[in-house]
Backbone as CSV, one residue per row, in Angstrom:
resi,resn,N_x,N_y,N_z,CA_x,CA_y,CA_z,C_x,C_y,C_z
1,UNK,-79.675,-47.011,-8.408,-80.027,-45.688,-8.742,-81.340,-45.267,-8.625
2,UNK,-81.785,-44.216,-8.100,-83.105,-43.785,-7.655,-83.520,-42.667,-8.411
3,UNK,-84.831,-42.747,-9.082,-85.108,-41.388,-9.982,-86.358,-41.319,-9.501
4,UNK,-86.873,-40.011,-9.125,-88.275,-39.810,-8.699,-88.820,-38.944,-9.726
5,UNK,-90.096,-39.515,-10.177,-90.691,-38.572,-11.281,-92.074,-38.263,-10.833
6,UNK,-92.456,-36.870,-10.750,-93.685,-36.507,-10.017,-94.110,-35.669,-10.931
7,UNK,-95.427,-35.295,-10.542,-96.343,-34.340,-11.501,-97.741,-34.583,-11.134
8,UNK,-98.597,-33.470,-11.680,-99.934,-33.558,-11.410,-100.885,-34.678,-12.352
9,UNK,-101.926,-34.929,-11.880,-102.907,-35.855,-12.736,-102.728,-35.537,-14.153
10,UNK,-102.319,-36.469,-15.025,-102.397,-36.276,-16.483,-101.374,-35.428,-16.848
11,UNK,-100.192,-35.398,-16.191,-99.228,-34.506,-16.526,-97.978,-35.113,-17.623
12,UNK,-98.282,-36.335,-17.606,-97.358,-36.975,-18.623,-96.220,-37.992,-17.867
13,UNK,-96.288,-37.853,-16.567,-95.084,-38.597,-15.730,-94.924,-39.960,-15.952
14,UNK,-95.940,-40.761,-15.819,-96.154,-42.069,-16.329,-95.273,-42.228,-17.573
15,UNK,-95.654,-41.627,-18.482,-95.055,-42.045,-19.894,-93.749,-41.416,-19.929
16,UNK,-93.394,-40.497,-19.302,-92.106,-39.883,-19.205,-91.131,-40.956,-18.567
17,UNK,-91.429,-41.321,-17.299,-90.723,-42.308,-16.790,-90.521,-43.916,-17.172
18,UNK,-91.663,-44.177,-18.021,-91.601,-45.537,-18.724,-90.819,-45.180,-19.807
19,UNK,-90.400,-44.302,-20.702,-89.747,-44.212,-21.843,-88.260,-43.770,-21.389
20,UNK,-88.074,-43.287,-19.972,-86.702,-42.962,-19.673,-86.020,-44.241,-19.093
21,UNK,-86.880,-45.221,-18.575,-86.497,-46.341,-17.877,-85.972,-47.208,-19.118
22,UNK,-86.929,-47.394,-20.333,-86.696,-48.228,-21.289,-85.383,-47.495,-21.965
23,UNK,-85.033,-46.472,-22.185,-83.739,-45.791,-22.825,-82.734,-46.454,-21.983
24,UNK,-82.707,-46.401,-20.551,-81.693,-46.678,-19.829,-81.657,-48.287,-19.923
25,UNK,-82.820,-49.075,-19.975,-82.309,-50.630,-20.026,-81.711,-50.688,-21.460
26,UNK,-82.371,-50.016,-22.753,-81.479,-50.459,-23.774,-80.068,-49.871,-23.842
27,UNK,-79.718,-48.940,-23.425,-78.443,-48.475,-23.310,-77.459,-49.349,-22.440
28,UNK,-77.983,-50.294,-21.449,-77.204,-50.885,-20.576,-76.793,-52.267,-21.271
29,UNK,-77.693,-52.683,-21.923,-77.471,-54.139,-22.520,-77.070,-55.157,-21.520
30,UNK,-77.521,-55.325,-20.282,-77.113,-56.004,-19.225,-78.076,-57.292,-19.174
31,UNK,-79.004,-57.384,-19.870,-79.801,-58.638,-19.888,-80.820,-58.607,-18.876
32,UNK,-81.043,-57.525,-18.011,-81.856,-57.640,-16.885,-83.160,-57.225,-17.518
33,UNK,-84.279,-57.663,-16.764,-85.606,-57.335,-17.263,-86.018,-56.047,-16.863
34,UNK,-87.044,-55.397,-17.548,-87.731,-54.251,-17.156,-89.042,-55.006,-16.352
35,UNK,-89.371,-54.194,-15.091,-90.238,-54.669,-14.340,-91.323,-53.550,-13.947
36,UNK,-92.471,-53.734,-13.993,-93.632,-52.450,-13.504,-94.244,-53.200,-12.323
37,UNK,-94.001,-52.402,-11.282,-94.588,-52.549,-10.179,-95.711,-51.592,-10.001
38,UNK,-96.793,-52.113,-10.069,-98.079,-51.233,-10.113,-98.920,-51.464,-8.939
39,UNK,-99.131,-50.261,-8.354,-99.764,-50.426,-6.890,-101.449,-49.888,-7.284
40,UNK,-101.890,-49.660,-8.290,-103.021,-49.403,-8.176,-104.189,-50.691,-8.198
41,UNK,-105.258,-50.530,-7.512,-106.102,-51.355,-7.440,-107.690,-51.010,-7.975
42,UNK,-108.098,-51.732,-8.698,-109.456,-51.601,-9.550,-110.549,-51.592,-8.931
43,UNK,-111.225,-50.629,-7.960,-112.493,-50.685,-7.224,-113.487,-50.184,-7.824
44,UNK,-113.494,-49.690,-9.119,-114.707,-49.164,-9.953,-114.206,-49.185,-11.279
45,UNK,-115.333,-49.007,-12.195,-115.102,-49.120,-13.746,-114.047,-48.066,-14.181
46,UNK,-114.328,-46.700,-13.492,-113.340,-45.659,-14.111,-111.891,-46.052,-13.797
47,UNK,-111.581,-46.697,-12.512,-110.423,-47.327,-12.307,-109.863,-48.187,-13.125
48,UNK,-110.515,-49.216,-13.461,-110.299,-50.238,-14.617,-109.988,-49.748,-15.834
49,UNK,-110.634,-48.491,-16.312,-110.566,-48.146,-17.602,-108.826,-47.214,-17.612
50,UNK,-108.698,-46.622,-16.382,-107.411,-46.009,-16.421,-106.370,-47.125,-16.511
51,UNK,-106.387,-48.247,-15.698,-105.299,-49.141,-15.663,-105.426,-49.817,-16.999
52,UNK,-106.528,-49.864,-17.822,-106.079,-50.864,-19.039,-105.542,-49.644,-19.839
53,UNK,-105.841,-48.473,-19.873,-105.192,-47.526,-20.679,-103.299,-47.390,-20.279
54,UNK,-103.165,-47.490,-19.250,-101.740,-47.652,-18.982,-101.159,-49.112,-19.541
55,UNK,-102.045,-49.910,-19.304,-101.505,-51.430,-19.738,-101.178,-51.312,-21.190
56,UNK,-102.186,-50.649,-22.029,-102.108,-50.691,-23.676,-100.691,-49.929,-23.907
57,UNK,-100.336,-49.081,-23.374,-99.120,-48.439,-23.750,-97.810,-49.197,-23.501
58,UNK,-98.158,-50.271,-22.713,-96.716,-51.121,-22.592,-96.665,-52.308,-22.855
59,UNK,-97.685,-52.703,-23.901,-97.839,-54.231,-24.445,-96.333,-54.314,-25.164
60,UNK,-95.975,-53.650,-25.764,-94.984,-54.251,-26.716,-93.729,-53.849,-25.974
61,UNK,-93.478,-53.655,-25.179,-92.242,-53.096,-24.359,-91.498,-54.044,-23.623
62,UNK,-92.094,-55.158,-23.465,-91.394,-56.324,-22.726,-91.536,-56.291,-21.221
63,UNK,-92.635,-55.487,-20.739,-92.337,-55.171,-19.136,-92.723,-56.519,-18.491
64,UNK,-92.313,-56.866,-17.472,-93.032,-58.236,-16.567,-93.765,-57.205,-15.320
65,UNK,-95.220,-57.467,-15.295,-95.923,-56.838,-14.321,-95.789,-57.371,-13.099
66,UNK,-95.863,-56.919,-12.225,-95.779,-57.231,-10.798,-96.880,-56.189,-9.828
67,UNK,-98.108,-56.979,-9.489,-99.076,-56.095,-9.114,-98.925,-56.203,-7.340
68,UNK,-98.839,-54.951,-6.741,-98.371,-54.945,-5.500,-98.918,-53.728,-4.740
69,UNK,-100.092,-53.836,-4.405,-100.752,-52.601,-3.529,-100.023,-52.040,-2.273
70,UNK,-99.278,-52.706,-1.732,-98.691,-51.998,-0.567,-97.053,-52.860,-0.137
71,UNK,-96.864,-53.887,-0.739,-95.807,-54.672,-0.541,-94.656,-54.423,-1.461
72,UNK,-94.223,-53.133,-1.766,-93.363,-52.801,-2.462,-91.942,-53.280,-2.329
73,UNK,-91.262,-53.090,-1.219,-89.952,-53.655,-0.691,-90.054,-54.882,-0.788
74,UNK,-90.937,-55.698,-0.106,-90.932,-57.174,-0.263,-90.675,-57.619,-1.624
75,UNK,-91.570,-57.133,-2.726,-91.285,-57.485,-3.973,-89.792,-57.006,-4.794
76,UNK,-89.175,-55.737,-4.335,-88.022,-55.592,-4.802,-86.862,-56.445,-4.438
77,UNK,-87.196,-57.041,-3.339,-86.116,-57.934,-2.693,-85.881,-59.319,-3.516
78,UNK,-87.008,-59.379,-4.164,-86.815,-60.667,-4.852,-86.385,-60.678,-6.418
79,UNK,-86.037,-59.347,-6.687,-85.605,-58.919,-8.193,-84.135,-59.358,-8.002
80,UNK,-83.535,-59.652,-9.195,-82.074,-59.688,-9.154,-81.313,-58.006,-9.402
81,UNK,-80.120,-58.355,-8.903,-79.304,-57.065,-9.229,-79.303,-56.731,-10.562
82,UNK,-79.012,-55.243,-10.655,-79.163,-54.736,-12.252,-80.313,-54.757,-12.863
83,UNK,-81.461,-54.855,-12.189,-82.750,-55.055,-12.875,-83.272,-53.249,-13.075
84,UNK,-84.199,-53.050,-13.901,-84.920,-51.892,-14.248,-86.199,-51.791,-13.615
85,UNK,-86.626,-51.055,-12.752,-87.955,-51.267,-12.124,-88.592,-49.923,-12.275
86,UNK,-90.039,-49.914,-12.603,-90.665,-48.893,-12.445,-91.714,-48.868,-11.371
87,UNK,-91.951,-48.109,-10.651,-92.985,-48.112,-9.377,-93.830,-47.342,-9.715
88,UNK,-95.159,-47.567,-9.889,-96.157,-46.547,-10.414,-97.630,-47.243,-9.829
89,UNK,-97.897,-46.298,-8.747,-97.422,-45.084,-8.234,-97.380,-44.812,-6.828
90,UNK,-96.587,-44.071,-6.232,-96.262,-43.815,-4.774,-97.872,-43.204,-4.195
91,UNK,-98.377,-42.467,-4.771,-99.520,-41.834,-4.387,-100.796,-42.988,-3.950
92,UNK,-100.718,-43.803,-4.968,-101.797,-44.762,-4.801,-101.163,-45.918,-3.761
93,UNK,-100.106,-45.932,-3.452,-99.464,-46.892,-2.516,-99.996,-46.501,-1.292
94,UNK,-99.762,-44.701,-1.055,-99.964,-44.443,0.276,-101.537,-44.642,0.488
95,UNK,-102.477,-44.333,-0.737,-103.822,-44.444,-0.655,-104.100,-45.577,-0.076
96,UNK,-103.513,-46.912,-0.599,-104.023,-48.085,-0.127,-103.552,-48.470,1.288
97,UNK,-102.511,-47.817,1.969,-102.279,-47.872,3.475,-103.282,-47.020,3.937
98,UNK,-103.541,-46.048,3.538,-104.553,-44.998,4.153,-106.001,-45.900,4.377
99,UNK,-106.345,-46.688,3.366,-107.676,-47.481,3.218,-107.425,-48.706,4.330
100,UNK,-106.168,-49.117,4.724,-106.199,-50.088,5.555,-106.141,-49.701,7.017
101,UNK,-105.975,-48.366,7.242,-106.151,-47.695,8.477,-107.806,-48.048,9.388
102,UNK,-107.569,-48.312,10.921,-108.817,-48.351,11.216,-109.556,-47.229,11.274
103,UNK,-111.025,-47.266,11.070,-111.628,-46.252,11.003,-111.580,-45.336,12.537
104,UNK,-111.568,-46.276,13.568,-111.673,-45.664,14.905,-110.523,-45.146,15.342
105,UNK,-109.552,-45.279,14.802,-108.075,-44.795,15.161,-108.076,-43.431,15.313
106,UNK,-107.585,-42.826,16.045,-107.583,-41.233,16.324,-106.546,-40.626,15.248
107,UNK,-106.769,-39.375,14.599,-105.960,-38.835,13.761,-104.487,-38.911,14.105
108,UNK,-103.879,-38.875,15.500,-102.492,-38.803,15.508,-102.119,-40.262,15.072
109,UNK,-102.892,-41.265,15.707,-102.494,-42.758,15.484,-102.300,-43.209,14.042
110,UNK,-103.357,-42.633,13.272,-103.328,-42.837,11.805,-102.251,-42.135,11.218
111,UNK,-101.866,-41.067,11.654,-100.538,-40.228,11.312,-99.248,-40.989,11.805
112,UNK,-99.375,-41.459,12.746,-98.083,-42.252,13.202,-97.835,-43.711,12.475
113,UNK,-99.018,-44.177,12.097,-99.216,-45.298,11.325,-98.394,-45.037,9.903
114,UNK,-99.015,-44.143,9.243,-98.665,-43.625,7.811,-97.258,-43.311,7.872
115,UNK,-96.834,-42.545,8.904,-95.349,-42.048,8.923,-94.406,-43.238,8.984
116,UNK,-94.859,-44.299,9.622,-93.807,-45.370,9.718,-93.963,-46.218,8.350
117,UNK,-95.205,-46.338,7.905,-94.995,-46.915,6.317,-94.143,-46.176,5.555
118,UNK,-94.124,-44.739,5.776,-93.528,-43.791,4.499,-91.924,-44.006,5.095
119,UNK,-91.495,-43.947,6.302,-90.305,-43.983,6.479,-89.447,-45.459,5.971
120,UNK,-90.224,-46.203,6.198,-90.133,-47.782,5.706,-89.735,-47.947,4.419
121,UNK,-90.791,-47.340,3.578,-90.584,-47.226,2.272,-89.544,-46.496,1.574
122,UNK,-89.111,-45.390,1.999,-88.297,-44.558,1.626,-86.987,-45.176,1.833
123,UNK,-86.498,-45.524,3.244,-85.429,-46.255,3.307,-84.983,-47.562,2.625
124,UNK,-86.254,-48.192,2.354,-86.023,-49.557,1.657,-85.706,-49.041,0.037
125,UNK,-86.496,-48.216,-0.552,-86.035,-47.784,-1.634,-84.741,-47.398,-1.794
126,UNK,-84.314,-46.620,-1.080,-82.883,-46.050,-1.069,-81.655,-47.236,-1.166
127,UNK,-82.231,-48.307,-0.298,-81.452,-49.494,-0.185,-81.263,-50.258,-1.182
128,UNK,-82.514,-50.555,-1.747,-82.600,-51.316,-2.934,-82.076,-50.668,-4.246
129,UNK,-82.305,-49.251,-4.464,-81.719,-48.799,-5.348,-80.046,-48.883,-5.488
130,UNK,-79.449,-48.949,-4.756,-77.936,-49.522,-4.579,-77.634,-50.838,-5.354
131,UNK,-78.610,-51.588,-5.738,-78.217,-52.488,-6.592,-79.120,-52.514,-7.995
132,UNK,-79.770,-51.725,-8.348,-80.551,-51.710,-9.412,-81.128,-50.301,-9.479
133,UNK,-81.772,-49.890,-10.969,-82.427,-48.778,-11.088,-83.897,-48.859,-10.977
134,UNK,-84.150,-48.000,-10.067,-85.794,-47.667,-9.885,-86.071,-46.573,-10.104
135,UNK,-87.061,-46.370,-10.827,-88.081,-45.082,-11.443,-89.298,-45.186,-10.579
136,UNK,-89.645,-44.015,-9.796,-90.751,-43.942,-8.925,-91.456,-42.922,-9.300
137,UNK,-92.920,-43.055,-9.597,-93.657,-42.336,-10.081,-94.532,-41.926,-8.833
138,UNK,-94.873,-40.587,-8.749,-95.702,-40.189,-7.734,-96.732,-38.814,-8.253
139,UNK,-97.577,-38.677,-7.494,-98.462,-37.445,-7.873,-98.034,-36.133,-7.191
140,UNK,-97.885,-35.020,-7.573,-97.672,-33.762,-6.669,-98.988,-33.260,-6.203
141,UNK,-99.534,-33.438,-5.050,-101.055,-33.408,-4.756,-100.932,-31.941,-3.733
142,UNK,-99.687,-31.424,-3.396,-99.667,-30.198,-2.511,-99.697,-29.084,-3.010
143,UNK,-99.863,-28.955,-4.602,-99.801,-27.514,-4.911,-101.325,-26.920,-4.979
144,UNK,-102.192,-27.465,-4.375,-103.623,-26.755,-4.583,-103.574,-26.097,-3.110
145,UNK,-105.081,-25.785,-2.691,-105.178,-25.508,-1.351,-105.222,-26.366,-0.580
146,UNK,-105.271,-26.249,0.980,-105.508,-26.940,2.022,-106.881,-27.607,1.975
147,UNK,-106.974,-29.101,1.934,-108.275,-29.608,1.714,-109.139,-29.622,2.975
148,UNK,-110.236,-29.256,2.778,-110.953,-29.715,3.880,-111.261,-31.198,4.539
149,UNK,-111.363,-31.493,5.591,-111.658,-32.798,6.033,-110.534,-33.197,6.464
150,UNK,-110.278,-34.208,7.675,-109.400,-34.590,8.438,-108.635,-35.399,7.498
151,UNK,-109.181,-36.365,7.046,-108.861,-37.694,6.005,-108.075,-37.091,4.943
152,UNK,-108.459,-36.106,4.205,-107.834,-35.691,3.345,-106.583,-34.622,3.263
153,UNK,-106.566,-34.087,4.555,-105.108,-33.201,4.875,-104.294,-34.410,5.458
154,UNK,-104.642,-35.469,6.237,-103.777,-36.535,6.327,-102.934,-37.028,5.159
155,UNK,-103.916,-37.285,4.114,-103.542,-37.958,2.828,-102.573,-37.019,2.202
156,UNK,-102.674,-35.620,2.070,-102.217,-34.598,1.468,-100.712,-34.375,2.066
157,UNK,-100.908,-34.239,3.509,-99.513,-33.989,4.299,-98.545,-35.116,4.136
158,UNK,-99.328,-36.422,4.080,-98.272,-37.527,4.084,-97.664,-37.992,2.703
159,UNK,-98.431,-37.436,1.695,-98.100,-37.539,0.358,-96.930,-36.687,-0.034
160,UNK,-96.913,-35.225,0.896,-95.889,-34.439,0.445,-94.812,-35.045,1.209
161,UNK,-94.482,-35.336,2.300,-93.560,-35.759,3.128,-92.915,-37.035,2.646
162,UNK,-93.882,-37.910,1.939,-93.179,-39.171,1.170,-92.663,-38.766,-0.082
163,UNK,-93.038,-37.688,-0.757,-92.066,-36.880,-1.958,-90.940,-36.793,-1.590
164,UNK,-91.145,-35.623,-0.471,-89.683,-35.156,-0.073,-88.587,-36.319,0.477
165,UNK,-88.962,-37.147,0.976,-88.111,-38.175,1.482,-87.687,-38.952,0.314
166,UNK,-88.413,-39.199,-0.641,-87.782,-40.358,-1.630,-87.054,-39.281,-2.440
167,UNK,-87.277,-38.006,-2.570,-86.475,-36.934,-3.422,-85.061,-36.810,-2.539
168,UNK,-85.171,-36.648,-1.473,-83.864,-36.687,-0.780,-82.895,-37.768,-0.971
169,UNK,-83.423,-39.121,-1.269,-82.533,-40.075,-1.327,-82.335,-40.282,-2.844
170,UNK,-83.084,-39.636,-3.666,-82.879,-39.841,-5.095,-81.810,-39.059,-5.859
171,UNK,-81.287,-39.766,-6.889,-80.071,-39.478,-7.643,-80.530,-38.302,-8.701
172,UNK,-81.854,-38.606,-8.982,-82.445,-37.696,-10.000,-83.935,-37.623,-9.522
173,UNK,-84.511,-36.062,-9.561,-85.696,-36.000,-9.477,-86.299,-34.987,-10.848
174,UNK,-87.453,-35.484,-11.378,-87.922,-34.821,-12.443,-89.319,-34.564,-12.142
175,UNK,-89.667,-33.074,-12.426,-91.059,-32.887,-12.128,-91.692,-32.689,-13.712
176,UNK,-92.858,-33.321,-13.999,-93.629,-33.572,-15.188,-94.872,-32.596,-15.369
177,UNK,-94.694,-31.500,-16.307,-95.785,-30.617,-16.060,-96.523,-30.432,-17.475
178,UNK,-97.588,-30.699,-18.202,-98.026,-30.497,-19.477,-97.098,-31.236,-20.460
179,UNK,-96.654,-32.280,-19.927,-95.861,-33.320,-20.685,-94.471,-32.813,-20.878
180,UNK,-94.151,-31.931,-20.185,-92.548,-31.265,-20.268,-91.914,-31.730,-19.089
181,UNK,-90.831,-32.317,-19.194,-90.185,-32.699,-18.020,-89.152,-31.707,-17.532
182,UNK,-89.092,-31.163,-16.397,-88.331,-30.505,-15.850,-87.481,-31.115,-14.462
183,UNK,-86.060,-30.975,-14.812,-85.070,-31.657,-13.996,-84.890,-30.713,-12.649
184,UNK,-84.998,-31.640,-11.549,-85.115,-30.621,-10.222,-84.157,-31.009,-9.509
185,UNK,-83.476,-32.386,-10.070,-82.150,-32.860,-9.157,-81.692,-33.941,-10.049
186,UNK,-80.005,-33.784,-10.354,-79.257,-34.526,-11.325,-79.505,-34.313,-12.598
187,UNK,-78.920,-35.156,-13.498,-78.803,-34.902,-14.889,-79.975,-35.724,-15.680
188,UNK,-80.515,-35.399,-16.598,-81.300,-36.367,-17.539,-80.070,-36.750,-18.604
């Protein structure tokens, strides 16, 4: 089962996703573990603080942390069937891939490379969700103005396409705004 949880920065999407998955895990009583696939990388003090804040909220919940900035599907294939997985967050996963692109590459080459990563992840998540419950957290970055700058537009465009592809494959899609979950697809 695949569930996409999206929203703006500090919208409450991660908290909602964590609580929803914990509830599903408790209801199943299948003995499988809760996994937290974290894509964030701490490049500065502010990001280290954000990561620490997220970690504090999970201390007592029994999550097994797997840090994986880009190799999400590879990690999922190592987990047992019927696992409960939170992937937080797709937007940072995309940023990590964007940072790996060659600076000298053309815009179209960068776009093509990102499109390949997006397609591979989307298909891989859909396949893995057949054997486990996966909740994916993503930022909804396309609600603002069209950004200035080629790299910014490349990021926003691919983040939007990534969310669309994941949503198309998901059984459930939830938008969280101001801490309130809105069901866009499926049933909570």
